[in-house]
MARLUM-243758 format. One line per field, with one value per residue (C-alpha): x, y, z; residue in one letter. Coordinates in steps of 0.5 Angstrom, whole numbers, plus 500, padded with zeros to 3 digits. Layout:
u = c(X ...)
v = c(Y ...)
w = c(Z ...)
residu = c(A ...)
***
This chain:
u = c(352 355 351 344 347 347 341 338 341 340 333 330 333 330 324 323 326 322 315 318 318 312 308 312 307 300 304 307 299 297 302 300 293 294 298 292 287 292 293 285 284 289 286 279 281 280 274 267 262 255 256 249 246 241 242 250 254 260 263 260 254 248 245 244 241 235 235 234 229 225 225 222 216 219 219 224 224 230 229 233 230 228 220 221 222 217 212 213 213 206 203 207 214 221 224 232 235 243 246 243 247 247 240 239 235 229 229 230 224 220 222 220 214 211 214 211 204 204 205 212 219 225 233 238 245 251 246 250 248 244 240 238 236 229 229 231 230 235 240 246 252 258 265 266 269 272 268 268 263 259 254 246 246 239 232 230 228 231 238 238 236 242 246 253 254 258 258 261 262 258 255 249 247 240 236 229 226 229 233 240 244 251 254 261 265 259 255 250 252 244 239 231 226 219 215 208 205 204 206 212 219 226 232 239 245 253 256 253 258 254 250 255 255 261 259 253 254 258 256 249 249 244 240 239 238 233 229 231 229 224 219 214 212 215 222 225 231 234 240 241 245 248 246 238 234 227 226 228 223 218 219 227 230 235 242 245 250 244 241 247 246 252 256 256 259 265 266 266 271 275 275 277 283 285 284 289 294 293 294 300 303 303 305 312 318 321 328 334 334 338 343 342 346 344 342 346 352 351 358 358 359 352 350 353 350 344 344 346 340 336 338 338 331 328 333 336 342 342 342 347 352 351 353 359 362 361 365 371 372 371 376 381 380 385 390 390 390 384 379 373 368 371 371 365 367 369 373 378 377 380 385 388 386 390 396 396 394 399 399 397 391 389 390 385 380 374 376 370 365 367 368 361 358 351 347 349 345 344 346 352 354 353 358 364 363 364 370 373 373 376 382 382 382 388 392 393 393 399 403 402 404 411 412 418 419 423 427 424 432 433)
v = c(902 895 894 896 891 885 887 887 881 876 878 875 868 869 870 864 860 863 861 854 854 856 852 845 841 844 842 835 834 837 831 825 827 826 820 816 819 816 810 809 811 806 800 800 802 794 793 791 797 795 787 784 791 791 799 797 798 795 789 786 790 786 792 787 782 787 790 783 781 788 786 780 783 782 788 788 792 793 793 793 792 786 789 791 784 781 786 785 778 776 771 771 773 772 773 774 774 776 775 771 770 777 776 775 769 774 777 770 767 773 772 765 767 772 767 760 763 765 762 764 762 764 764 764 765 762 761 758 753 759 760 753 751 756 756 749 743 738 741 740 746 742 746 750 748 754 756 752 751 745 741 741 733 734 734 741 745 751 747 743 749 754 748 749 755 758 754 753 755 752 745 742 735 732 727 730 730 735 737 736 740 742 737 738 733 728 734 739 746 748 745 747 744 744 746 743 749 747 753 755 752 754 754 754 757 755 761 768 769 768 774 779 784 781 773 774 773 767 760 759 764 768 763 760 766 769 762 762 770 771 765 770 777 780 779 783 783 784 787 785 790 789 796 794 793 793 787 791 789 795 796 795 802 804 807 812 810 808 814 818 817 812 818 822 815 815 823 822 816 820 826 821 819 826 827 822 824 831 828 824 830 835 829 828 829 835 833 833 838 844 847 855 860 861 869 869 865 863 861 854 856 859 852 848 852 852 844 844 848 844 837 841 843 836 832 828 826 820 823 828 823 819 825 827 820 819 825 823 817 820 824 819 814 817 818 812 808 806 805 810 804 801 807 805 798 796 790 795 801 800 796 801 806 803 802 810 812 814 809 813 815 808 806 810 810 805 806 801 806 812 811 806 806 808 814 819 818 827 833 833 826 829 835 829 824 830 832 825 825 831 829 823 826 832 826 822 828 831 824 824 831 829 823 822 822 818 822 820 820 814)
w = c(483 484 490 486 481 485 489 481 479 485 487 482 483 491 490 484 490 495 491 489 497 498 492 491 496 493 486 488 491 484 480 484 483 476 476 480 475 470 473 475 467 465 469 467 460 459 463 461 460 459 460 456 457 451 450 450 443 447 445 451 450 447 443 436 440 443 435 432 438 434 428 429 434 441 445 450 457 462 468 474 480 483 484 477 475 479 476 469 469 466 461 454 457 458 463 462 469 467 473 478 483 486 487 495 498 499 491 489 493 490 483 483 486 481 475 478 477 469 463 460 461 465 462 468 464 469 476 481 487 491 484 482 490 487 480 479 484 483 479 481 479 476 474 469 462 457 451 445 438 441 437 440 442 444 441 443 436 437 439 433 428 430 430 433 438 442 449 455 462 468 466 469 471 473 474 472 465 461 455 455 450 448 453 455 458 459 462 458 458 456 460 459 464 463 469 471 468 460 458 463 462 465 461 464 460 463 459 456 451 446 447 446 440 437 438 435 428 429 428 430 436 434 431 438 442 438 439 446 448 443 444 447 445 451 454 461 461 468 470 478 481 488 490 489 496 493 497 504 509 510 517 516 519 513 515 515 508 505 505 501 493 490 488 495 498 493 494 502 501 497 502 508 504 503 510 512 506 509 517 515 511 517 522 518 522 523 523 528 533 531 536 537 541 547 549 555 558 564 568 570 577 577 573 579 584 581 581 588 591 587 589 596 595 593 598 593 596 592 586 588 591 585 581 585 585 577 577 581 577 570 572 574 569 565 570 573 566 566 560 560 559 566 570 573 575 582 579 575 578 585 584 580 585 590 587 586 593 599 604 609 606 603 611 613 607 605 598 596 601 598 591 589 597 599 600 606 611 611 608 614 611 604 605 608 602 598 602 602 594 593 597 594 587 590 593 586 582 586 586 579 578 583 580 576 569 563 559 552 549 553)
residu = c(M T T A T T T A T T A P G H T A R H L W A R S R A V L L A L L L L V I G G L T L A A L Q S G E Q H G R L D P R S A D R T G S R A L A Q L L A A H G V T T R V V T T A D E A A A A A G P Q T T L L V T T P D V L T P D Q L T D L R A A T A R T A G R T V L L A P G S A S L E L F A P G V Q A D P Q V S N A P R E P G C S L P A A R R A G D V L L G G I R Y T T S A T A D R C Y E A G G A P T L L R I P T T H P D R D T V L L G S A D F L Y N Y R L A D Q G N A S L A L Q L L G A H K H L V W Y L P S V S D T S T T A P D A Q P G F F S L L P T G W R W A L L Q L A L A A A C A A L W R A R R L G P L V P E R L P V T V P A A E T T E G H A R L Y A Q A H A R D R A S A V L R T A T R T R L A P L L G V P S A H A H D P D F F L P A V R T H V A A S L L A T T D L Q S L L F G S T P G D D K A L V H L A D Q L D A L E N S I V S Q E R H A P R E H P D R)
***
């Protein structure tokens, strides 16, 4: 009755421990996955989603501006590739390039060639040196300044009607004829450059903040945006992307990874990380060795004989003689009063041996050669060495055994 009760009481606990031991690795992996997802979500919660996208109602989107343009009869077309932007550029069209610096030189060249042939306007937001070389030759980009409400300070009608506008960012300098507006530190943050075509111009804006949804109602931001982007009936809103390969040469061979959709690339990366984590988990150290009881007990004499036969079969007289001499010195060191650390040092060991060896044996034996000598030349010499070591050890042991000992009371 007692045995049955004990079994019934302990079995559930044992089962629970067994289940925990088997499932803790999976639970730990799930926990790490959840923590990683929460961390990524927290890190990305402050990012700008839909920045300058006329379809986005986010704080940094531009949906409010698109609706204002539509109310004034301006149609807005969103494109995401350089080919679409070049094809959409035409008469009575304004082309807005939100991030021109991510475009390749070929994309910039094709876009410039498409816009130079027709009447219209090109608006570049915060262009750098690469964009300026093609769209605004002779214009230099100066260091950025912070955004702040600034006065027009120019004769451009759109700027004068808008009044103070939140502008800043990159400043531009040029010696050519241009409208320089909203200066900061002596350099304009808005530059309108006329071209040889009578109905075409290029507008450079150092910052795009005044186009955001949450900034549009401040100062004259909405007025300036409507006049710059609504000068023509059609607006092409180009949102460049680093994954745009529309201008790749036709004869160029696409790579393997370029054939994979973007989502599959991230999935492959995650699978690679998971495989690496699994490899690290399976390759963990197994811990120190655990002593294990042998199935049988081998007598020491048989082990010694087995070693001796192996040495004889391999003709390892050097190893056998070294083992004999080392074992002899190790056993004699406590009898001679030599520390174990100096048992194999001739300078410490030999003087102690000489003081404990009988004079007759000392006269006929070369202790240096016996205890620290060279390898015997043949098996007969090896047997003779073993006999000499045995005789030396017996002599010292018998001498220590018969030495007079002082009475402990004296």
